[in-house]
Every structure is written in C-alpha cells, then in structure tokens.
C-alpha positions as CSV (number, residue, x, y, z in Angstrom):
1,P,0.0,0.0,0.0
2,V,1.1,3.6,-0.8
3,L,-0.1,6.5,1.3
4,Y,-1.2,9.7,-0.4
5,S,-2.9,12.9,0.8
6,V,-6.6,13.4,0.0
7,P,-7.8,16.9,-1.1
8,S,-9.6,18.6,1.8
9,D,-11.0,21.8,0.2
10,E,-14.3,22.2,-1.6
11,Y,-12.6,22.0,-5.1
12,G,-11.1,18.6,-4.3
13,F,-8.4,19.1,-6.9
14,A,-5.1,19.2,-5.0
15,S,-3.8,18.2,-1.6
16,H,-0.9,19.2,0.7
17,D,2.2,17.0,0.3
18,W,4.7,18.9,2.4
19,V,4.4,21.9,4.8
20,T,7.2,23.8,6.5
21,F,6.2,26.6,8.8
22,S,8.0,28.7,11.4
23,F,7.4,31.3,14.1
24,L,9.4,33.1,16.8
25,Q,10.4,31.1,19.8
26,D,8.5,33.4,22.2
27,T,5.3,31.8,20.8
28,L,5.9,29.1,23.4
29,G,6.2,31.7,26.2
30,A,7.3,35.3,26.7
31,E,10.2,34.1,28.8
32,F,11.8,32.5,25.8
33,S,12.0,35.7,23.8
34,S,15.3,36.9,25.1
35,I,17.1,33.6,25.2
36,D,20.2,33.4,23.0
37,P,19.7,30.3,20.7
38,E,23.4,29.6,20.6
39,H,23.8,29.1,24.3
40,A,20.4,27.9,25.5
41,E,20.0,24.3,24.3
42,E,18.6,23.0,27.6
43,T,16.0,25.8,28.0
44,L,14.9,25.7,24.3
45,T,14.7,21.9,24.4
46,Y,12.5,22.2,27.5
47,A,10.1,24.6,25.7
48,V,9.9,22.3,22.7
49,E,9.3,19.2,24.7
50,I,6.7,20.7,27.1
51,F,4.8,23.3,25.1
52,L,5.4,22.7,21.4
53,D,4.7,19.0,21.7
54,Q,1.3,19.7,23.0
55,H,0.5,22.1,20.2
56,L,1.6,19.5,17.6
57,Y,-0.7,16.9,19.1
58,E,-3.6,19.2,19.1
59,I,-3.0,20.2,15.4
60,F,-1.8,17.0,13.8
61,G,-2.5,14.2,16.2
62,F,1.2,13.3,16.6
63,G,4.1,14.8,18.4
64,L,7.8,14.5,19.2
65,L,9.8,11.2,19.1
66,Q,13.4,11.8,20.0
67,K,16.1,14.5,19.9
68,R,18.6,14.2,17.0
69,E,22.3,14.5,17.5
70,K,22.5,17.7,15.4
71,G,20.4,20.2,13.6
72,M,20.2,21.3,10.0
73,H,19.6,24.3,7.7
74,F,21.5,26.6,10.1
75,Y,19.3,25.4,13.1
76,K,21.6,24.1,15.8
77,F,19.2,21.5,17.3
78,S,16.4,19.3,16.0
79,Y,13.8,16.8,17.0
80,E,12.2,13.9,15.0
81,L,8.4,13.6,14.9
82,Q,6.7,10.3,15.6
83,D,6.9,7.6,12.9
84,N,9.3,9.8,10.8
85,L,6.5,12.2,9.9
86,G,8.6,15.3,10.1
87,M,11.0,17.3,12.1
88,V,11.3,20.3,14.5
89,L,14.2,22.6,14.0
90,Y,15.3,25.2,16.7
91,G,18.3,27.2,17.9
92,H,18.5,29.6,15.0
93,N,20.1,33.1,15.2
94,S,16.8,34.5,14.1
95,K,15.2,33.0,17.2
96,R,12.7,31.1,15.1
97,I,11.4,27.6,15.4
98,A,10.6,25.6,12.2
99,I,8.4,22.5,11.8
100,Q,8.6,20.3,8.7
101,I,5.6,18.0,8.0
102,N,6.5,15.6,5.1
103,G,4.1,13.9,2.7
104,T,3.4,10.9,4.9
105,G,2.8,13.3,7.8
106,C,0.2,15.3,5.7
107,A,-1.5,12.0,4.7
108,L,-1.7,10.6,8.3
109,A,-2.4,13.8,10.2
110,R,-5.8,14.0,12.0
111,K,-8.6,15.2,9.7
112,G,-8.9,19.0,9.7
113,W,-5.3,19.7,10.5
114,E,-5.2,22.4,7.8
115,Q,-7.8,24.5,9.5
116,R,-6.2,24.0,12.9
117,L,-2.8,24.9,11.7
118,Y,-4.3,28.0,10.0
119,R,-5.9,29.1,13.2
120,F,-2.7,28.5,15.2
121,L,-0.5,30.5,12.8
122,S,-3.0,33.3,12.3
123,T,-4.2,33.8,15.9
124,F,-1.5,32.4,18.3
125,A,2.0,32.2,16.7
126,Q,4.3,35.2,16.8
127,R,5.4,36.4,13.3
128,P,4.3,33.1,11.5
129,K,5.7,32.2,8.1
130,L,5.1,29.4,5.6
131,N,8.6,28.5,4.4
132,R,7.6,25.7,2.0
133,V,4.3,24.2,0.8
134,D,4.1,21.3,-1.7
135,L,0.7,20.8,-3.5
136,A,-0.1,17.6,-5.4
137,H,-2.7,16.3,-7.9
138,D,-3.0,12.6,-8.6
139,D,-4.5,10.9,-11.7
140,F,-4.6,7.2,-10.9
141,T,-5.6,6.1,-14.4
142,G,-3.4,8.5,-16.4
143,E,-6.4,9.5,-18.5
144,H,-6.1,13.3,-18.0
145,L,-2.5,13.7,-16.8
146,S,0.7,12.1,-18.0
147,V,4.3,13.1,-18.6
148,D,3.7,13.0,-22.4
149,L,0.8,15.3,-22.1
150,A,2.9,17.7,-20.0
151,N,5.5,17.7,-22.8
152,E,2.7,18.7,-25.2
153,W,1.5,21.4,-22.8
154,D,5.0,22.9,-22.8
155,S,4.9,23.2,-26.6
156,K,1.7,25.2,-26.2
157,S,3.2,27.5,-23.5
158,G,1.2,25.8,-20.8
159,F,3.9,26.6,-18.2
160,W,4.6,30.1,-19.3
161,C,3.6,32.6,-16.7
162,G,5.1,35.8,-18.2
163,G,8.7,36.9,-18.6
164,R,10.8,34.2,-20.2
165,Q,10.0,30.6,-20.9
166,P,10.9,28.3,-18.0
167,N,13.5,25.6,-18.1
168,V,12.2,22.1,-18.6
169,H,14.0,18.8,-17.8
170,H,13.2,15.2,-18.8
171,F,14.4,12.5,-16.4
172,G,14.2,8.8,-17.1
173,N,14.2,6.9,-20.4
174,W,11.9,8.8,-22.6
175,K,12.9,7.3,-25.9
176,R,12.7,3.7,-24.8
177,P,10.7,3.6,-21.5
178,T,11.8,0.8,-19.1
179,G,8.9,0.8,-16.7
180,K,11.0,2.5,-14.0
181,G,9.1,5.8,-14.5
182,R,9.8,9.2,-16.2
183,S,9.6,12.7,-14.9
184,F,8.9,16.1,-16.5
185,C,10.2,19.0,-14.4
186,V,9.7,22.7,-14.9
187,G,11.9,25.4,-13.4
188,D,15.0,25.1,-11.2
189,R,15.1,22.9,-8.1
190,T,16.5,25.8,-6.0
191,S,13.9,28.4,-7.2
192,S,10.8,29.5,-5.3
193,K,8.4,27.6,-7.6
194,Y,9.2,24.2,-9.0
195,L,7.0,21.6,-10.7
196,R,7.5,17.9,-11.1
197,I,5.1,15.7,-13.1
198,Y,6.1,12.0,-12.8
199,E,4.9,8.5,-13.1
200,R,4.3,7.8,-9.4
201,G,3.0,4.3,-9.8
202,K,6.1,3.2,-11.7
203,K,8.3,4.9,-9.1
204,E,6.7,2.8,-6.4
205,G,7.5,-0.4,-8.3
206,D,4.5,-1.2,-10.5
207,C,5.9,-1.1,-14.1
208,L,2.3,-1.2,-15.5
209,S,0.8,1.5,-13.3
210,L,-0.6,4.6,-15.0
211,W,-0.7,6.6,-11.8
212,T,0.7,10.1,-12.6
213,R,1.3,12.8,-10.0
214,A,1.9,16.6,-10.4
215,E,3.6,18.3,-7.6
216,V,4.1,22.1,-7.3
217,E,6.7,23.2,-4.7
218,F,6.4,26.7,-3.3
219,K,9.3,28.1,-1.3
220,S,9.5,31.5,0.4
221,K,12.9,32.2,-1.1
222,D,11.8,35.2,-3.0
223,R,8.0,35.1,-2.6
224,Y,5.4,35.4,0.1
225,I,3.3,32.2,0.7
226,P,-0.1,33.3,2.2
227,L,-1.6,31.3,5.0
228,D,-4.7,30.9,2.9
229,I,-2.9,28.2,0.9
230,L,-3.6,25.9,3.9
231,L,-7.3,26.3,3.3
232,S,-7.5,26.5,-0.5
233,P,-4.7,24.3,-1.9
234,S,-6.7,23.6,-5.1
235,Q,-7.0,27.2,-6.1
236,Y,-3.3,27.9,-5.6
237,F,-2.4,24.7,-7.5
238,I,-4.7,25.6,-10.5
239,G,-3.3,29.1,-10.5
240,A,0.3,28.0,-10.6
241,Y,0.4,27.4,-14.4
242,P,-2.0,28.0,-17.3
243,C,-2.1,24.3,-18.2
244,F,-3.6,23.4,-14.8
245,E,-6.5,25.7,-15.6
246,W,-7.0,23.7,-18.8
247,L,-6.8,20.5,-16.8
248,A,-9.4,21.7,-14.2
249,K,-11.8,22.7,-16.9
250,Q,-11.4,19.4,-18.6
251,L,-12.1,17.5,-15.4
252,E,-15.1,19.6,-14.7
253,K,-16.4,19.0,-18.3
254,D,-15.9,15.2,-17.9
255,F,-17.4,15.2,-14.3
256,C,-14.2,13.5,-13.0
257,T,-13.2,13.5,-9.4
258,P,-9.4,13.0,-8.7
C-alpha cells in the first residue's frame, strides 16, 4: 500500500504533500523571547518538549519522538516527529522555530489539520511564516494527466507565466521507457516555484501503473506564501500554471473527481 494525501477543500483538486512553517520562539512563552539560541540548548529543548509537543498533538495528532544529535539548515538543534512524519528545528540566530511535516505526515495527520494549523498560525503564533508548501494532484488512471501530455503542454506555452519561458527537464528513459518511471520538471530545483510531473506508480515499483502525479513546490525564497494556501490548496495549484486551468476545466467537463 502507498499513502497519499486526500484533497480537503471544496474543489477537491489538489492536496498538501509537504508543509514547513516557522514562528518566533516566544510563541511558546514570553520568557523565551530573550534567550540566545546559541547558548540555551537546555532551555529551548524544554520549551519544545513541554509546550510545542502539546500544540503539535492538538493540530496534527502526533508529536515528538526523539532529539537528534545535530540540527540542519542553520538550526543548531532538531527533533524527530513520531513515525518519521517530520522534524522540529530550533536554535537559529533569528530566534525562530521551524516545523517540517512531510508527505506521509500530511497524509496521516488528523482530519482537519489544515484548519487547525491555519488558526494556530493566524491567531497564536508570533510572526508566523510558511517556508515551504508542496501541493499535489493525482491521476490514478493517467487519463487526464501524463508526462507525455505535460510535454505537449510545454509546446503550447502551458507553463509560461510571463517573462521568459521556464527551463524544462526530462528524467528517465523517454525514448525507450523501461517501466521505472519518467519525470517532467519545470523550473530550477532551487527556485521558489518548482514543478514535477512524474509516473508515481512506476516509481513505487509497478511497471504497468498509469498513476501520474503533479507536484508544485512553493518556497519563500523570493515570494510570500499566504496562510490561505492551507485552506484552499486547489485554487493555488490551479493558479500555478495555465495548463492546470486547462486540466481543471477538462475534469469539470468530464465530471471527473481526482
């Protein structure tokens, strides 16, 4: 069995496949606002274990597992979430705490987590920010979405959003497919918007599967990601590229539900 996120908004077109958000460490208590992250491992770890763990349980239905030996992404310390569903990063010079919820975490989180996270960030967290949000659309039969169709969309400027034409990359054996799966990617992996359309079923090991997935990755590198994307993922996914508007209209015409 392969886990995947189910669309939660009224459009039912796209779902969250990764969410990274952050906020100031004094969100967990005013007493933590003046602590120097470089020299306060014990105090910050206490705040994460006692206060943040409770918030995570209330929002997602799972919490902390164990402290890691080191941090990452310029955060000095980190914690693993239960069942490898994400990570908590803290000890940054900006005095911010970041939480990563991976694709499996989004799929297994308690129903309604998007609304609860939105309320937490908009009403409780201090200086909240969405650092990264991945949105995904699945076509299990490959009838309306495929890597070959994506290649045709590119020829019709389906990924052009103004300015210059984006870079596209083809991964896998396109000339003589081997059943291991192909990918069609738009943009640069390090840019603030990146698209990957790939043969998900084949990637999971079924060489005959037609399951195709489109993933749009938004990062706050040079753009602002509004909190509303937590409540309306389908609208932001459809608005990412012109071709997804074409796809949405086609699905509406054919009365198909992803």
